[in-house]
N, C-alpha and C positions, 0 to 999 in steps of 0.2 A: 530567349533562354532564361533571362531573369524572371520573366513572368511564369515560366514553367516551374521554376524552383519555388516561387511563392505559392503556386497552386498546390504543389506537392507538400509544402510545409503545413498548409491548412488541412485540418482533419487527420492529423497523425494517428488518432485513436482508431480510425477505421482500418488502418493498415497494421497497427502494432498491438492492438488490445483484443484479447479473446476472453469471453466469459466462460463460466463453467458449463460442461455438457448438460443437456436436459436431464439425463438419467444419473446425475452425479451421486444421488443418494444410494444407488445400488452398486456403485463401482468401488472396488477395493482401493483404487488410487486414480487420481485425475490431475490434470495440470491446466491452469488458466493464468491470466495476467493479474497479479496483485499490485504491481508497481503503478504508480500514478504519474509517471514521467510524461507519457504521451498526452494525457488530459491537461497537464500543467502547460505543456507546450501549446496545446490548442487554446488554452486560456490566454497565454501571452499573445498568440497570433490574433485572437479575437480583439483583445484590447488595442493592439497596434492598428488593426484595420478600423476600429472605431475611432481612434485618434486621427487616422488618415481621413476618414469621412468628415470628422469635425473640422479639420483644417481646410479641406476642399469646400465644405459648406460655408465656411466663414470668409473665404477668399471671393473676390469678384472675378469676373471673366478676364478682366485686364490684368489683375494680379496673377491669376493662373497662367496666362500667356507669357507674362514677363519672367516667370521662373525657368523657362526653357529658351535656349537660343534658337531662333527660328520658330517654326511651327511646333506646337506641343503634339505629342503622339496621339493623345485623345483629348476630347473636350472635358471641361470641368464637370459637366452634368453626367457624362459617360463615366468619368472616374468615380464620381460619387456612387453610381450604380454598381460599379465593379467593387468598390470598397464595402458596400452593403452586402453584396453577394459573398465576398470573402469572409466578412464577419459572420454571416449566417452559416457558412461552411464550418468555420471555427467553432461557432456555438453548438452546431449539431455534433461536431466531434467531441466537444467538451461533455455534452449530455451523454453521448454514447460511451465515452471513455470512463467517466465517473460512475455511471450506473453499472457498467460491466465489471469494473474493478471492485465496486461495492458488493455485487453479486458473488464475485469470486471469493472475496474475503469472507463473506457469510457462509458460503459453501465449504470453504476450507475449515472454518471454525466448527461447522456441523460435523465435518469429517473427523476432526480431532476429538470432538465429543463422543462420536461413535466408537472411538478407540483406534483411530488411525495411527500408523507407525508402530503397531504392536509387532508386526513382522517386518524385518528389514527389507527394503526395496532392493532389487537386484542391482549390483554395481555400486552400492553406497559404501563409502569408507570414511571413517571407521564405522564398524557396525554399531547400531544403537545399543546402549547399555541397558540392562534391565532396570526397571523403575522400582525404587524401594516402596514397601508397603506404607501407606499413610499410618500415622500413629493411632488413629481411631480403630484400625482393623487388627492391630496386634493385641494379643491377650495381655491383660494387666496382671502382673505377678504381685501377690500380697507382700507387703514389707516385712522383713524379718523382725522378730520381737526385739525390743531394746535390750542391750546388754546389762546384766546385773553386775553390780560391783563385787569383786572377789571378797570372800569372807575374811575377816581379820583373825589371824591365828595368833594366840598369845605366845609370847616368847617363853621358852622354857626357863624355869628358875635357875639362877646361877648358884653354883656350889660355893659355900663359904669355908674358909680355912679355919 
């Protein structure tokens, strides 16, 4: 059971990552995996399997046998082969996951540049707000002329008694 879980953990990207569809440039909307969680898990799995290989390679057969009570389930050389296989599975998952998520991000960026999200998608809430016009597209109004100072009106002469 424990080995089945380890096998399932390696290569998460194969199960959980999908790239953009081949005809994404013609589609009004598409979905693909932008998150890099699965490739990061594949990276961690690959590093752990590489460390397992390094430990198994540095141990002698006697040290390997002493780690288990009784007979070890597999020999040290078999374990090293298994660790290399798991590391290769994780590395393949890393490559697949990182490349597909990069393709998805590039396709989504191109979709946004084509004017994606101009029309609301069905079932989205709140509906998208209209985008304001960039300042370069609004006509520039000429500035009003400067105000002139009010003319000075002389005071009427005062009457003398």
